[in-house]
C-alpha positions, -999 to +999 in steps of 0.1 A: -291+252-037-323+244-055-307+256-088-277+234-083-299+204-075-321+209-105-291+213-128-276+181-115-308+163-121-310+177-156-275+165-164-282+130-150-313+127-170-296+140-201-267+115-198-291+086-191-311+094-223-279+098-244-265+066-231-297+047-241-299+063-275-262+066-285-245+040-263-221+041-233-194+056-255-217+085-266-192+111-254-164+097-275-186+093-306-199+128-303-164+142-301-157+125-335-190+135-351-190+171-340-154+178-334-135+163-364-125+190-388-135+187-424-161+195-450-198+187-441-229+184-463-249+205-439-244+234-414-263+243-382-287+267-399-298+241-424-333+226-418-321+190-418-296+199-391-323+217-370-348+188-374-324+160-367-309+178-336-342+184-319-359+163-292-389+159-315-369+131-331-379+109-301-416+107-309-408+110-346-387+079-344-416+060-329-438+072-357-413+062-383-408+026-369-446+020-368-451+034-403-422+015-418-436-018-403-466-016-426-446-025-456-444-063-454-409-066-470-395-038-448-409-055-417-396-089-427-362-074-431-363-059-397-378-090-380-354-114-397-321-095-397-320-065-374-322-082-340-346-056-328-360-079-301-328-095-289-308-062-290-333-033-294-310-007-278-281-018-299-302-013-331-313+021-319-278+031-311-265+020-345-294+039-362-288+070-341-250+070-349-257+066-386-282+095-386-259+117-366-228+109-387-246+116-420-262+148-408-236+164-386-203+146-394-177+152-421-184+141-456-156+115-453-172+099-423-207+101-437-196+084-470-179+057-449-210+051-429-232+049-460-208+024-476-209+002-445-248+002-445-249-005-483-226-035-477-250-048-450-280-043-473-264-064-500-264-094-476-300-090-465-327-108-484-356-132-479-393-138-483-419-116-465-451-128-448-470-125-480-445-147-498-429-119-518-391-121-522-372-090-510-337-076-509-328-048-486-308-031-514-339-028-536-342+009-546-380+010-541-378-006-506-351+019-497-373+047-510-401+035-488-379+035-457-367+070-465-402+083-472-416+070-439-386+084-420-386+118-436-423+122-433-423+112-396-393+133-386-406+164-404-442+159-390-428+154-355-407+186-357-436+207-370-458+194-342-435+193-313-406+218-319-405+253-304-398+268-338-415+249-367-401+253-402-416+278-426-430+262-458-399+269-479-377+255-451-398+223-449-392+218-486-355+223-481-356+197-453-370+171-477-345+180-503-316+178-479-328+145-463-328+130-498-290+134-501-283+103-479-313+083-493-299+086-528-264+076-517-279+045-500-294+035-534-330+049-533-343+063-566-370+089-574-366+104-540-390+132-531-374+166-528-403+188-515-432+184-490-458+179-517-438+151-534-431+135-500-468+134-491-477+121-526-450+094-522-464+083-489-499+081-503-486+062-534-473+034-512-507+027-495-517-001-519-485-020-509-490-016-471-504-043-449-504-049-411-488-083-410-486-104-378-450-093-376-460-056-378-486-059-351-462-078-329-436-051-334-462-024-325-470-043-293-433-046-284-427-009-291-458+004-273-468-021-246-436-040-237-406-018-243-373-030-229-372-005-201-374-006-163-408+003-149-395+036-136-386+048-171-419+036-187-440+066-178-416+090-196-413+067-226-451+064-227-454+102-232-431+100-262-448+069-276-482+085-272-469+114-293-455+091-319-489+073-322-508+106-324-487+116-354-495+085-375-521+090-403-555+076-392-553+049-418-520+037-404-533+036-368-563+017-380-542-009-398-521-015-367-551-019-345-546+015-329-579+032-339-575+063-318-605+087-320-597+123-329-602+137-294-580+109-279-554+115-306-553+152-296-547+142-260-520+118-270-504+146-290-504+168-259-487+141-239-461+137-267-454+175-264-449+172-227-425+143-232-406+161-259-402+192-238-388+170-210-362+155-233-353+189-247-348+202-212-326+172-203-305+174-234-300+211-228-282+202-196-256+182-216-252+211-240-246+235-211-221+211-196-203+209-229-201+247-231-187+250-196-161+223-202-150+240-235-148+274-217-127+259-189-103+244-213-099+276-234 
């Protein structure tokens, strides 16, 4: 009885999480991404597949958003064109679907998704808070967004996953993650961990915590669009995301967390990630049972 009750709760939590991140039509979308036959860029044993399928992507996503916001032009593009305040879950779901399609989907579907995003980028331009004109299709700006994401996702996986990548596997992850970045229009994309870390460091002279960046951090960390009952769990993941940031990035955003506190926040992030992994395992088990019944 207890086992049945626990499994039911696990499935409910898993479906609730997936609905938030992937949308109410997550089941149908997953059937297309995972079930459509055809050539794929990556396979389940590939590091990029393992990283992007893991629950560590939840705190890693928080890290990536906070880090990306420190580039004034990237932040201006998000604030002015993404609708992250008016429709934050819609933006997350679109991003999640793109990432899943380009990692796990067929080459045909991935190329179609990339073409769609490139079309959107061509229409996005403006002036950032420092008075600098920007275009979302700018190769260097695309490179920054990729560098921040790849660094954040890899760092989160290495910190919060049950089976961190070996050194050579981590290099392979960076190389595989570069496939989509190049197709989106980024140039001189890092292809190993050392180059990724050098690229992140190389952007530091361009990074600033603008008012828009600090406002986004407050929205993301202090006022997320969630019911109060869901905020404690989200807080665990957000704490993990903040803990992963480089100290200079936390300082720039007004999050000067001392090392001992950062360690505690990292521990909270690990707890939250394990909870998400447990919940998503319930969906995976449900999918296996359904497949077996239909066989």
